[in-house]
N, C-alpha and C positions, 0 to 999 in steps of 0.2 A: 634638394641634393645643391647647387649653387650656393645657398644657403649657408649650408653645412662645412663646405668649404672655404666662405667667405668667413664665417666663425674660426675655422683653426687656424686661417692662415694668420689673422688679426690679432689670435693671443699669439701665436709664435712671435709674432712683431712686437706685441707689448712688453713679450717675456724678457726681465734680466739676461745681459747673456755671460758665458763663462760656464765651466764646471768644477769650481772651487772645493774642496773637500769642508764638512759644515760637521761640526759638534752637537750631540745630542744629549739629552739626560736620559733617555731610553734605554737600558742597554741592546734590548732588541735593535736598533738600530741598524748593527752590522748587517742583519737578515731583510732590512728594509730596502725601496727604493733609494738608488745614489741622487743624490743635489744637482741636478743638470738642469740650467733653461733652455737646452738643445731638446725637443721632444722625442721621446722613443717610444714606441708602438709595438706593442707585445700580442702576437698572434697567437689564440690559444685555440683548438680544437677539440670538442668535444670526442674522445677517442670510442665513447660508446655509441656513437652517432656521428660518422666520419664526415658530413658535410657540415655540420654545425660549427659554426667559429663566432669568437668573438674576441674583438678587440679593445684593447685598455693601452689609450694615451698619457703617457707620464711625463711631467716637465715640473722645473721648478718656478715657482718667484718670489719677488723679494718686495715687502711695502714697510710700511709702519710699524707691520706687527710683528716684523720678520721675516724666516724665510717658510716657505711652505712648499707643499710636495702636493701637485695635483694629479688625482688618478680617474679620466675621463673613460664611461662604460660605453662602447657602440656595440651594434647587434651587427648581425650577417651583412645585412645591405646597407649599411654604414650609418644608423640612425643614432644617435647617442640616447644613449636612456638615463644616465646620473653621472654625477660628478662628486667627489668625494676633497674635499681638502684637508691636509693636513699639517699640525703644524709640527717643524724641522724639532725644534727643543723637547716636547715633549710626546711626538705624534700623536697626541689626541688630533678630535676630530673638530675641524673650527667651523666649517659649512658643509651641507647635503643637497644636492639638486639633483632636483627628479624634472623628467619629463612627463609631465600629466596626458589627460585624455584629451586633450586638444593642440597636443604636440606644442606645448609651452614651455617653456625651464620654467620651472618654479622651487623656490626655495623652502626646502622642507624645516619643519619643527624640530631641534636637534634637542632631548630631553636628557640624554648621558651620551656623551662624547667619547669614549674609549674604546679600541679595537685592538689595540697591540698591546698586550700585559708590558709590567716591567720585569717582569721575573718568571720563573716557571711554578710559582704558587698562587701568582693573583690570577684571578677571574675578572675576564673587567664587562663590561656593560654598554652596550650602545643601541639605542633607542631613541629612534624617527619617527615622526607623522607628516605624511603626505597624503594628496590627491589619489584615487583609484583611477586605475587608467580605463575601466570602461564604464563607469559608470557613476554615481553622484558619492560611492563612497568614501569612507578613509582609511588609510590604511596605517595600521602603527607596526611598525616593522623594529624587531627587538631581538640581539645579537647577544650572547655571553658567550664569550671566548677565554680559552684556556690553554699554555702550553701543554703538551702531550710528549713527555717522557725528554730526552736529552739530545742534544748535538745528534744526527744519522747524516753518512754518506748518501746523496740522492742525485739522478739522474736528470742533468739538464743540461738539453741542447749535446747530447752525447758527452758530456762528463762528468763526471763525480763533482759534487760541490755541497761544502757542509752545509746543513737545514736543517732547520727547527719546524716541526710542526704544529699545527694549533690545531685544537677541535672547539668546533660552534654547535652550539643549541640556538635554533633559529626557532622564531615565534612569529607569526604575522595576524593582524588581528584585524578584520576588517569589519566597520561601523558606519552603517547608514543612517545621518543625522537625522532623516524625517523618519523613518520609520522604527528607530530607534535595536533595530537590531543588528546584531554582529553573528560572527563566524569566526573561529580560529584554526589555522592551518600550523604544524608543529613540524621541523623536521631536523636533520643535523648533517654536521659538514666538514671532512677532515682537509685540512690548508696546507700545505708546504709553501716555505718561506726561505729562500736560499742566499745565501751570504752575497753578496753585490747585486743580486739581482732583485728581491722581491721576491710576491706572490710565482710560484711556478707553476701549481698544479692544487687542484681541487678537486672532491668527488665527494658523493654520498655512501653513506654505509653500504649499500649492495653495488654503489658504480654505477645504476642504470643515468647517473649525469656525473659526468666524469673529463675534464676539461684538461687541458696540459699543453705546456708553454710549446710553440711550433717554432717560432723563427720571431726576431725583432727586427722591425721594418724602422725606417728611416721616414720622416716626416710626406719625402718624397713618393716613394714608393707607396703609403698608406694612400694618400692623395689620389693614385693613379687607380690604385684597387677599389676604393668607395664610387671614385667616377664611372666607372661602366657599370 
């Protein structure tokens, strides 16, 4: 836990200061996360199973390649699971990091880098390969995403906010390089991206998995939660 806290503090210190407005060529940027170097932590609760939580730590950085928005995903107990680095200009994925079975951060191979469509006609494709979580398998994760319908008004933290709904088709291929055996899992997900917030809710078609934004935490509040 001390290692996680140290990493979070270091990343915060390295992030550039300020919360200026930035432009993007992607029209969906209005429904994405705001560019701000001050980390915000979204606490999502699985309303199908009330005790299950997930944290997304969101912040921006600027380097020689431009402005980026980083989304780190943490489990209920504070373990970091993965991180996605988005290019602000296009919202294409620049890097994908996954924590492997040895609890080490490992850079995934990104074959297809699009997760946010440019319009309501385009279907984008994200494909990344990384080590399995339990054994020596490799996992190829593919997401094909498309905007579903026009802008709606959706409840976000008790207010009605303009929102775009996106539908995912997800395919997970597990491959064992030693036995040459593979297995495939497929599923679907509905995702809600609210204006000025980014991702605020997602669920499977049967809603047996259904996460919704419950609150937005500061860095200090988040550190207090995962320290216990």
